[in-house]
N, C-alpha and C positions, 0 to 999 in steps of 0.2 A: 663596179656595178653590182657584182655578186654580193658584196658586203651590204649594200643598201637593201637588197632583197632578203638577205638572211638576218639582218639586224633585229627586226621585230621578233623573229623566232628565238634568237638568243636572249633578248630582253625578257620575253615571256617565260622562257625556261629558267632563267636566273631568278625571276620573281617567284616562280613556283618553288624552287629549292629554298629560297630565303624564307618564304612564308611557311613552308613545311617545317623547317628547322625552328622558326620562331614559335609556331603553334605547339610544337612538341615540347619546347622548353617551358612555355607558359603552363601547359597542362601537366608537366612532369610531376610536380608535388602531389597532385590529385591522383594521378596514375599510380604513384608509389604507394600512397595510402590505401587505395582501393584494391590494388593487386597484391602488394607485399604484406601489408598490415591486416586488412580485412579479408583478403583472399575471396572477395565477392566478384567473380568474373562476369556473371550475368549483369550485375549492376554497372560494372565498368563498361561493358559492351553497350548497354542501352543509355548511358549518360555520356561519359568521357569520350568514348570512341566515336559516338555519333556527332557530338559537338566538334570534335577534331576533324572528322571527314567532311561534314557539311561546311565548316568554316573554310577548309581548303578549296572545296568546289566553288563556293561563293567568291572567294578571293581571286581565283584564276579564271572564273567564267565558265565553269563546267556545270551542265544541267543534267543530273542523273535521272534516267527514266528506267522503268522496269515493266516487262510484259510477262504474263504467265505466273505471277506470284502465287496465285491460288493453287498451282500445281505442287507447291512444296508440301511434303507429307506433314501432317499435324500430330500424329499419334506415335511416331517412331523416329529414331535417329536416322540420319541419312548423310551421304557424302555428296557435296556439290562438286561437280567436275567442270572446270572452266578453262577456256583457252587463255593463253598468257602472252601479251604483246607489249605491255606498258606498265610503268610504275603505278598508274592509275587503277590497275586491276586490284591493288591492295587497298586503295582508298574508297572507291565508289561503292562496293558491296555494303559497306557499313551504313550508307545513307538510306538504302531501300529495303534491306532485309532486317527484320525486327527481332528474330530469335537468335540468341548467342550461338555463334559458330567459332571454331578454332581454325586458324591457318596452319598448313604444313609449309614451312618456309626454309630457305637456305640457312645453314648454320652461321654464316657470317653475321647475320642480324643479331644473333645471340651475343656477339662480342662487341657490337657497336655501342658506343656511349649513348645513354638515354634510351635508345630503342631496345636494349637488352632486357630492360625491366618488363617489357611487354611479353616476354617469353618465360617468365617465372610462373609456370603453371597455366598461363592464359593460352599460349599457342605452343606449337611443336616445331622444332627445327631438325634438320637433317644435313649431314655432310654427304653430298651427292657422289663423292668419290670413295666413300668408305662403306663397305658392305655391312660392317658391324654397326655403324651409326644408323644405316638405313633400316636394319632389323630392329634396332632399339626404338627408332622413331615410329615404326609401324606398331610396335607393342604399345607405345604411349598413345598412339592414335586409337588403337583398339580399346584401351582403358577409357579414353574420352567417350567413345561411342557407348560403352557399357554404362557410363555415368549419365547418358542422355544428351551428350553434347554433339552437335552436328560439326562436320568438318568441311572446309573448302580447300581443295587440292588442285594444283595445276599439273595435269598428267604429262605435259611436255617437259617438265623438270626445270625449265628456264624460259626466258622470254624468246619468242620467235622473232628473228630479224628479217623474216620474209612475210610477215603478217600482211594480209589476213590469212595467208596459207599457214597452217599449223605444222609444227614439228611432229615427229612420230611420238606416240605415247609410250610411257614406261609402265611396266606391269605391276609395280608395287601397290598402288591404290586399288587396283582391280582384285588383287590377291586379298587385300584387306577387306574389301566389300564382300567377297565370296565367303571368306572364313567367318565373317561376322553376320552374314546374311542381312545386310542393310542395303536399301535401294541406292542406286546412283542417280543423281539428278543433274543432267547436263545443263550448263549455263553458258551462254555465249555473249561475249562482249563484242558489239558491232563496231564501235567507234574509237575505242581507246588507242588503237594503233595510230589513228589520225590526230587525236588530241595530244598525245605525248608518245612519240615513236620510241620503241625499244632500241637497244644497241648503245654504242658509245659516242655517236656523233652529236655535237651540240647544235647542229644546224638541220637536223632531220625534221620530219613533219611534227608540228605542234601548234597549239593554239586553242582558244576557247570554242565552245559548242556543246552539243548534246552528247551524252554518254549513255547509250542504250544497252540494257541487259535483257536477254530473253531466257526465261526458264522453260525448258523443254520437258516432255513427259518423263516421269521417273522410270528407271529401268530396274525391274525386280531381279534380285539375285538369289532368292530363297530356293534351296534345292540344288544350286549349282555346285560343281566340283572343280578341282584344280584344272581338269582338262577343258573346262568351259571358258577359262580366262581369255585365251586368244580370241575366241568368238565374241566375248563381251567387249574386249578392247576394240575390235573392228566395228562392232555395232555402235558403240559410243562415239567413236571417231566419225563414223559416217553421218550420224544424225546431227552432229555439231557442224561438220563440213557442209552438209546440205543446207543448214540454217544460214551459215555464212554466205553461201552461194546465192541463196534466195534473196538476201537483203543487200548484198554488196555487188554492184554492177561491175566494178573494176576487178573482181576476184579473178585470179589467174593461177 
């Protein structure tokens, strides 16, 4: 009986993985030319990445929505700070955010066939267990900010298996924001943990539906010092947690 209940989830998840791989293979030649040959990251973001993300959402029945988009700073670089509970957290932002941003992602993606091309200058990777790699990734992120490129970073470091409850935040991105005096822009994914649950189970929560993103008020970091980082982390966590609690009745 359990197999009958879980079978639709398994079929949906397998279809998601198949289509994601298929779309990546089809678009790979264009990605290679745009990223490796032309090195035009902004054009790649606004054409290839958007086609890729929208096609995945349409194929698996995901409806991306965004609220508070007007709160994104227009005249300065910023760091988007988002909760992380699903693989969809990588896909959905491309559909509704129009200005090029770079992801800070785990180093394993830089070694994966096909996907590794996306990290040749386009995005930044980090080995979460290596302090040297972490320092190097933060320097690369700082260079991106100086070039006028925005960043999207998951402060939890990895997907939360207890979503919508967030994991504790790591200090790296807050140190980055303070040292470069760029605003933090909290962004909350409300539904992705239900659309495609994080973790290793094939039979967890998954299925089509809406994927809502909420952009919260930017947090100014100008004038902050190293000693202010713990307070900044606590403030950011709280505003994101309060947003989740306000919109998700089953939050516990």
